[in-house]
C-alpha positions as CSV (number, residue, x, y, z in Angstrom):
1,M,16.4,-16.5,5.1
2,T,17.0,-13.0,6.3
3,E,14.8,-10.4,5.8
4,Q,17.7,-8.7,3.9
5,E,18.0,-12.0,1.7
6,V,14.3,-11.9,0.7
7,F,14.4,-8.1,0.7
8,T,17.5,-8.5,-2.2
9,K,15.3,-11.6,-3.7
10,I,11.9,-9.2,-4.0
11,A,14.0,-5.8,-5.5
12,A,15.6,-8.5,-8.3
13,I,11.9,-9.5,-9.3
14,I,10.8,-5.9,-9.5
15,E,13.6,-5.2,-10.8
16,E,13.1,-8.0,-13.6
17,R,9.4,-8.1,-14.1
18,F,8.5,-3.6,-13.5
19,G,12.1,-2.0,-14.9
20,V,13.0,-0.8,-12.0
21,A,16.6,-0.8,-11.0
22,A,17.3,-3.2,-7.8
23,D,18.9,-0.3,-6.0
24,K,15.7,1.6,-6.4
25,V,13.6,-0.4,-4.8
26,T,13.1,0.3,-0.8
27,K,10.4,-1.1,1.9
28,E,8.1,2.0,1.0
29,L,7.5,1.3,-2.4
30,N,4.2,0.6,-3.4
31,F,3.2,-1.8,-6.1
32,Q,0.2,0.5,-7.0
33,D,1.1,3.5,-6.8
34,D,4.4,4.0,-7.0
35,L,5.2,0.6,-10.0
36,D,1.8,1.1,-11.6
37,A,0.8,-2.3,-11.1
38,D,-2.8,-3.4,-11.9
39,S,-4.1,-6.6,-10.7
40,I,-2.9,-8.8,-13.1
41,D,0.6,-8.0,-12.9
42,I,0.1,-8.5,-8.6
43,V,-1.3,-11.7,-9.2
44,E,2.0,-12.8,-11.1
45,F,4.0,-11.0,-9.2
46,V,2.7,-13.0,-6.1
47,L,2.6,-16.0,-7.8
48,E,6.7,-15.4,-8.6
49,L,6.6,-14.7,-4.7
50,E,5.6,-17.9,-4.1
51,D,7.7,-20.3,-7.2
52,T,11.5,-18.6,-5.4
53,F,10.8,-18.7,-1.6
54,G,8.4,-21.8,-1.6
55,A,5.6,-19.8,0.8
56,E,1.9,-20.6,-0.3
57,I,0.5,-17.2,-0.3
58,S,-3.8,-17.1,0.3
59,D,-5.5,-14.4,-1.9
60,D,-6.7,-12.4,1.1
61,D,-3.3,-12.3,2.4
62,A,-2.1,-11.3,-1.2
63,E,-4.5,-7.8,-0.8
64,Q,-2.9,-6.8,1.9
65,L,0.5,-6.9,0.7
66,T,1.1,-3.5,-0.7
67,T,4.2,-2.6,-0.5
68,V,7.6,-4.4,-0.7
69,G,7.9,-4.4,2.8
70,Q,5.1,-6.1,3.7
71,A,6.1,-8.8,1.1
72,V,9.9,-8.7,3.2
73,S,8.0,-9.5,6.2
74,Y,5.4,-11.8,5.1
75,I,7.6,-14.2,3.1
76,A,10.5,-14.2,5.7
77,E,7.4,-15.1,8.3
78,H,5.8,-17.7,6.1
79,Q,8.4,-19.4,3.9
80,N,9.2,-22.9,4.4
81,A,12.3,-24.2,6.1
């Protein structure tokens, strides 16, 4: 899956979970600053990423994912073939 395909899927998840139109999602979008996501929102989002992409995201790695771009890059690098 290309980074663009990963981005498109993540944008759809953000649209559904946070109510932000997918066409307004950018790689610079910050989960806490721009989406007002709290720790529970982040955990649920990470779990959804794991389910959607079949990727295992450790707690330490999840804490480092603060923007959409970081999440896209991480998934692109760690997705199961």
